[in-house]
C-alpha positions as CSV (number, residue, x, y, z in Angstrom):
1,X,-9.1,-26.9,3.5
2,X,-7.1,-23.9,1.8
3,X,-9.1,-21.7,3.7
4,X,-8.1,-22.9,7.4
5,X,-4.4,-22.5,6.8
6,X,-5.2,-18.5,5.8
7,X,-7.0,-18.2,9.1
8,X,-5.3,-19.9,12.2
9,X,-6.7,-18.6,15.7
10,X,-4.3,-16.6,16.1
11,X,-5.5,-14.6,13.2
12,X,-9.2,-15.3,13.9
13,X,-8.8,-13.6,17.4
14,X,-7.0,-10.3,15.7
15,X,-9.4,-9.8,13.5
16,X,-12.2,-10.0,15.7
17,X,-10.1,-7.5,18.1
18,X,-9.6,-4.9,15.3
19,X,-13.3,-5.5,14.1
20,X,-14.1,-4.4,18.1
21,X,-11.8,-1.8,18.3
22,X,-12.9,0.1,15.6
23,X,-16.5,-0.3,16.8
24,X,-16.5,3.4,17.6
25,X,-15.7,4.6,13.9
26,X,-18.5,2.0,12.7
27,X,-21.3,2.7,15.1
28,X,-22.7,4.9,12.2
29,X,-23.2,2.0,9.9
30,X,-23.9,-1.1,12.8
31,X,-26.9,-1.8,11.7
32,X,-25.7,-1.5,7.9
33,X,-23.2,-3.9,8.5
34,X,-25.1,-6.4,10.9
35,X,-27.7,-7.0,8.2
36,X,-24.9,-7.7,5.7
37,X,-23.1,-10.4,8.0
38,X,-26.4,-12.6,8.4
39,X,-26.4,-15.4,5.9
40,X,-22.7,-15.2,6.1
41,X,-20.5,-18.6,6.5
42,X,-17.3,-18.1,9.0
43,X,-14.7,-17.2,6.5
44,X,-16.6,-14.6,4.1
45,X,-17.6,-13.1,8.1
46,X,-13.8,-12.9,9.0
47,X,-12.9,-11.6,5.5
48,X,-15.7,-8.7,5.5
49,X,-14.7,-7.8,9.3
50,X,-11.3,-7.4,8.1
51,X,-12.5,-5.1,5.2
52,X,-14.7,-2.7,7.6
53,X,-12.0,-2.3,9.8
54,X,-10.4,-0.6,7.3
55,X,-12.8,0.6,4.7
56,X,-12.4,4.4,4.8
57,X,-15.3,6.4,5.6
58,X,-16.5,7.3,1.7
59,X,-16.5,4.2,1.2
60,X,-18.8,2.9,4.2
61,X,-21.5,5.8,2.9
62,X,-20.8,5.4,-1.0
63,X,-19.5,1.7,-1.9
64,X,-22.0,-1.0,-2.0
65,X,-21.7,-4.0,0.9
66,X,-22.8,-6.6,-2.0
67,X,-20.2,-5.1,-3.9
68,X,-17.6,-5.5,-1.8
69,X,-18.7,-9.0,-1.0
70,X,-18.7,-10.4,-4.2
71,X,-15.3,-9.4,-3.8
72,X,-14.1,-11.3,-1.1
73,X,-16.2,-14.4,-2.4
74,X,-14.2,-14.3,-5.7
75,X,-11.3,-14.3,-3.8
76,X,-12.1,-17.4,-1.4
77,X,-12.7,-19.1,-4.7
78,X,-9.3,-18.5,-6.2
79,X,-8.1,-19.6,-2.8
80,X,-9.9,-22.7,-2.6
81,X,-8.8,-23.5,-6.3
82,X,-5.0,-22.6,-5.8
83,X,-3.4,-24.6,-2.9
84,X,-0.1,-22.6,-2.7
85,X,-2.2,-19.6,-1.5
86,X,-3.2,-21.0,1.4
87,X,0.6,-20.7,2.3
88,X,0.7,-17.0,2.2
89,X,1.3,-15.0,5.4
90,X,-1.7,-13.7,6.8
91,X,-0.8,-9.8,6.7
92,X,0.2,-10.6,2.5
93,X,-3.3,-12.1,1.9
94,X,-5.4,-9.8,3.9
95,X,-4.0,-6.6,2.9
96,X,-2.2,-7.0,-0.8
97,X,-5.2,-9.8,-2.1
98,X,-8.3,-9.7,-0.7
99,X,-8.5,-6.2,0.1
100,X,-10.7,-4.5,-2.3
101,X,-9.2,-1.2,-2.9
102,X,-5.4,-0.5,-4.3
103,X,-5.5,3.7,-3.5
104,X,-8.9,6.0,-4.2
105,X,-9.8,4.8,-7.5
106,X,-13.8,4.4,-8.2
107,X,-14.8,0.5,-6.7
108,X,-16.1,-1.9,-9.5
109,X,-16.3,-5.1,-9.5
110,X,-13.7,-6.2,-11.7
111,X,-11.8,-9.3,-10.7
112,X,-14.5,-11.8,-12.3
113,X,-13.6,-9.9,-15.6
114,X,-10.1,-10.2,-15.4
115,X,-10.0,-13.5,-13.9
116,X,-11.8,-14.8,-16.9
117,X,-9.1,-13.0,-19.5
118,X,-6.1,-13.9,-17.6
119,X,-6.7,-17.9,-16.1
120,X,-6.0,-19.3,-19.4
121,X,-2.7,-17.1,-20.2
122,X,-1.2,-18.2,-16.9
123,X,-2.3,-21.8,-16.9
124,X,0.7,-24.3,-16.1
125,X,3.3,-21.2,-15.1
126,X,5.1,-20.2,-12.2
127,X,4.0,-17.8,-10.4
128,X,7.0,-15.1,-11.4
129,X,6.1,-15.9,-15.3
130,X,2.2,-15.4,-13.9
131,X,3.1,-11.8,-12.4
132,X,5.0,-11.3,-16.1
133,X,2.2,-12.3,-18.4
134,X,-0.6,-10.4,-16.1
135,X,2.0,-7.5,-17.2
136,X,1.8,-8.4,-20.5
137,X,-1.7,-8.5,-20.8
138,X,-2.5,-5.1,-19.2
139,X,0.4,-3.7,-21.4
140,X,-2.1,-4.7,-24.6
141,X,-5.1,-2.8,-23.0
142,X,-3.6,0.3,-21.3
143,X,-0.5,3.0,-22.4
144,X,0.9,5.9,-20.3
145,X,-0.9,9.2,-21.2
146,X,-1.0,12.1,-18.7
147,X,-4.6,12.3,-16.9
148,X,-5.5,14.7,-13.9
149,X,-5.3,14.3,-9.9
150,X,-8.4,12.0,-10.0
151,X,-7.7,7.9,-10.0
152,X,-9.7,6.3,-12.8
153,X,-10.6,3.0,-12.2
154,X,-9.2,-0.4,-13.9
155,X,-12.6,-0.9,-16.3
156,X,-12.3,2.9,-17.4
157,X,-8.5,2.9,-18.0
158,X,-9.1,-0.4,-20.4
159,X,-12.3,1.5,-22.0
160,X,-10.3,4.6,-23.0
161,X,-7.1,3.0,-23.3
162,X,-4.7,4.8,-21.4
163,X,-3.9,6.2,-17.6
164,X,-1.0,7.8,-15.8
165,X,1.1,5.7,-13.6
166,X,-0.9,5.6,-10.8
167,X,-3.8,4.4,-12.7
168,X,-2.1,1.7,-14.9
169,X,-0.5,0.8,-11.3
170,X,-4.0,0.8,-10.2
171,X,-4.8,-1.5,-13.1
172,X,-1.9,-4.1,-12.4
173,X,-2.7,-4.4,-9.2
174,X,-6.2,-5.3,-9.6
175,X,-5.6,-7.8,-12.4
176,X,-3.0,-9.7,-9.7
177,X,-5.0,-10.0,-7.2
178,X,-7.6,-11.2,-9.0
179,X,-6.0,-14.0,-10.4
180,X,-4.8,-14.9,-6.7
181,X,-1.4,-13.0,-6.8
182,X,-0.8,-10.2,-4.0
183,X,0.1,-7.2,-5.3
184,X,0.3,-3.4,-3.8
185,X,1.1,-0.1,-5.3
186,X,4.6,1.3,-4.6
187,X,5.5,5.3,-5.3
188,X,8.2,7.9,-4.7
189,X,6.3,11.0,-3.2
190,X,9.0,13.1,-5.3
191,X,11.9,12.3,-6.7
192,X,15.4,13.5,-5.2
193,X,17.2,13.7,-8.6
194,X,14.5,15.8,-10.4
195,X,10.8,17.5,-10.4
196,X,8.1,14.8,-10.8
197,X,7.0,11.3,-9.0
198,X,6.1,8.1,-10.2
199,X,4.4,5.0,-9.5
200,X,4.5,1.3,-10.1
201,X,4.0,-2.1,-8.1
202,X,5.1,-5.2,-6.0
203,X,4.1,-8.5,-6.7
204,X,4.5,-11.4,-4.3
205,X,5.8,-14.8,-5.2
206,X,7.9,-17.4,-3.5
207,X,8.1,-15.5,-0.5
208,X,9.2,-12.5,-1.9
209,X,8.0,-8.8,-3.2
210,X,9.1,-8.2,-6.6
211,X,9.2,-4.8,-8.7
212,X,7.9,-4.4,-12.5
213,X,6.8,-1.1,-14.3
214,X,2.7,-1.3,-14.7
215,X,2.2,-2.0,-18.3
216,X,5.4,-1.6,-19.3
217,X,6.3,-5.4,-20.2
218,X,9.7,-6.2,-19.1
219,X,11.3,-10.0,-19.8
220,X,12.1,-10.2,-16.1
221,X,11.0,-9.0,-12.8
222,X,13.0,-6.4,-10.4
223,X,13.6,-4.5,-13.6
224,X,12.2,-1.0,-14.9
225,X,13.2,2.1,-16.8
226,X,12.8,3.5,-13.1
227,X,15.1,1.0,-11.6
228,X,18.5,3.7,-11.5
229,X,16.3,6.4,-10.4
230,X,14.7,4.7,-7.9
231,X,18.1,3.8,-6.7
232,X,18.5,7.1,-5.8
233,X,15.0,7.6,-4.1
234,X,15.2,9.4,-0.6
235,X,11.8,7.5,0.1
236,X,9.8,4.8,-1.7
237,X,6.3,3.5,-0.1
238,X,3.7,1.3,-0.2
239,X,0.2,2.5,1.6
240,X,-1.7,-0.3,2.7
241,X,-4.9,-0.9,4.4
242,X,-4.3,-2.8,7.8
243,X,-2.2,-2.0,10.2
244,X,-0.2,-5.8,11.3
245,X,2.8,-6.3,9.5
246,X,5.8,-8.2,10.2
247,X,9.3,-7.3,8.7
248,X,8.2,-4.5,7.2
249,X,9.4,-0.6,8.4
250,X,6.5,1.4,9.1
251,X,6.8,5.2,7.8
252,X,3.4,6.2,9.2
253,X,-0.2,4.8,10.6
254,X,-3.3,6.1,10.1
255,X,-7.1,4.3,12.0
256,X,-6.8,1.9,8.8
257,X,-3.8,2.5,6.7
258,X,-0.2,1.8,7.2
259,X,2.8,3.6,4.9
260,X,5.4,1.1,4.7
261,X,8.9,2.4,3.8
262,X,10.2,-0.1,1.0
263,X,13.6,2.4,0.2
264,X,15.8,-0.1,1.1
265,X,14.8,-2.5,-1.7
266,X,16.0,0.2,-4.4
267,X,18.9,1.7,-3.0
268,X,21.1,2.2,-0.1
269,X,19.4,3.9,2.9
270,X,20.8,5.4,6.3
271,X,18.7,6.0,9.3
272,X,17.6,9.3,10.5
273,X,17.0,9.7,14.1
274,X,15.2,13.3,15.2
275,X,14.8,14.3,18.6
276,X,12.4,17.2,19.7
277,X,13.3,19.2,22.9
278,X,11.6,22.3,24.2
279,X,13.4,24.3,27.4
280,X,15.6,20.7,27.7
281,X,12.5,18.4,28.1
282,X,12.2,16.1,24.9
283,X,8.7,16.4,23.3
284,X,6.4,13.6,22.9
285,X,3.8,13.6,20.2
286,X,6.1,16.0,18.1
287,X,5.3,15.8,14.2
288,X,8.5,16.2,12.1
289,X,8.1,16.9,8.5
290,X,10.6,15.6,6.3
291,X,10.6,17.9,3.4
292,X,12.7,17.6,-0.3
293,X,13.1,20.3,-2.4
294,X,11.2,19.3,-5.4
295,X,8.7,21.8,-8.2
296,X,10.4,24.8,-6.3
297,X,9.0,23.7,-3.0
298,X,9.5,22.1,0.2
299,X,7.5,19.1,-0.3
300,X,6.7,16.8,3.2
301,X,7.9,13.1,1.9
302,X,6.5,12.3,5.0
303,X,5.7,13.2,9.2
304,X,7.0,11.6,11.7
305,X,5.6,11.5,15.1
306,X,8.1,11.3,18.2
307,X,7.5,8.7,21.1
308,X,7.3,9.6,24.7
309,X,11.1,10.1,24.8
310,X,10.6,12.9,22.3
311,X,12.5,10.7,19.4
312,X,11.8,9.3,16.0
313,X,13.7,7.4,13.5
314,X,13.3,6.5,10.0
315,X,15.2,5.0,7.0
316,X,15.8,7.6,3.9
317,X,18.1,7.3,0.6
318,X,20.8,9.4,0.5
319,X,20.3,13.3,-0.1
320,X,19.4,16.1,1.7
321,X,16.1,16.5,4.0
322,X,14.7,19.7,5.2
323,X,13.5,19.1,8.9
324,X,10.3,21.0,10.3
325,X,8.4,21.2,13.5
326,X,6.0,23.6,15.1
327,X,4.3,23.6,18.2
328,X,2.2,26.7,19.0
329,X,4.4,29.3,18.7
330,X,7.9,28.1,18.3
331,X,9.1,26.4,15.4
332,X,12.6,24.4,15.1
333,X,14.1,23.6,11.6
334,X,16.8,21.7,10.1
335,X,19.0,20.6,6.7
336,X,20.4,17.3,7.0
337,X,23.0,15.8,4.5
338,X,22.0,11.9,4.8
339,X,25.4,10.4,3.5
340,X,26.0,8.5,7.1
341,X,23.3,7.6,9.8
342,X,22.5,11.2,11.5
343,X,20.9,11.8,14.8
344,X,19.5,15.5,15.1
345,X,18.2,17.5,17.5
346,X,15.1,20.2,16.7
347,X,15.1,22.9,19.6
348,X,11.8,24.2,19.8
């Protein structure tokens, strides 16, 4: 059975452990969760537990659990119909195919709608060909236009026929997931060579992640108008719901999300190690803002936190970072040029 392959004993145990670890955060919603668990089969229960474990508080308050269950059941039906999905790594399936949310869009049940439109178009195609075909379909329906900071849902983007890059990429990720192709939104918080930022998509096929411009069809993967720009970016990330990732560099984590550092896929990187000290002693738990000059401000690409030894390390593209750390009435700053591997000490 396809589902058995996706949920071996270690994965089942990890899902249960993470769900129990989230008990305090989920406590106000426990009666609602217990009611939703009744009547679910084993695999639906595992999937819903993963979703609840990584569900933002606003979703726990406002998104119908029945709606999330519809998305889960659609995904499990697609798995049953496609043997190749059962070969996915558990982290890829759970975070980038099953999970109902891409970023901060309104949650709607769009997967069955997209599936009905797309399954005949991708029938008989390889996974790579299917990714391109789904993007052609998305490009036929949505074109680029700047909008406000709120992220429109994929169905809203279709209805109005346009969206900014964050909305186009949310649409493409949702369409790909609807037909059983893992996908995630990729973005650079700010470009290193000019003002502004950008978001696009990575899709998973044949054991690898490939990038593409959302609603910007190209004849092959790993190609887009932003390819040269991305090679000069100082940081490229994927925001992912979940915390268990193998072979991924994690920039930062919260209780429910991980930011994956994807910069090395797009260009040359160097590792930066920062040591924070005060009166000669290492400072654990110090927050280090890694900032870039963009739009006439020092914009924080990422905030890193030192470990027990007072150090933290991450990889960045080539360029100049401004580092800031603050503790009480003390602060330390540094301007670092990353043309090679660097180790910097910030003395509070």
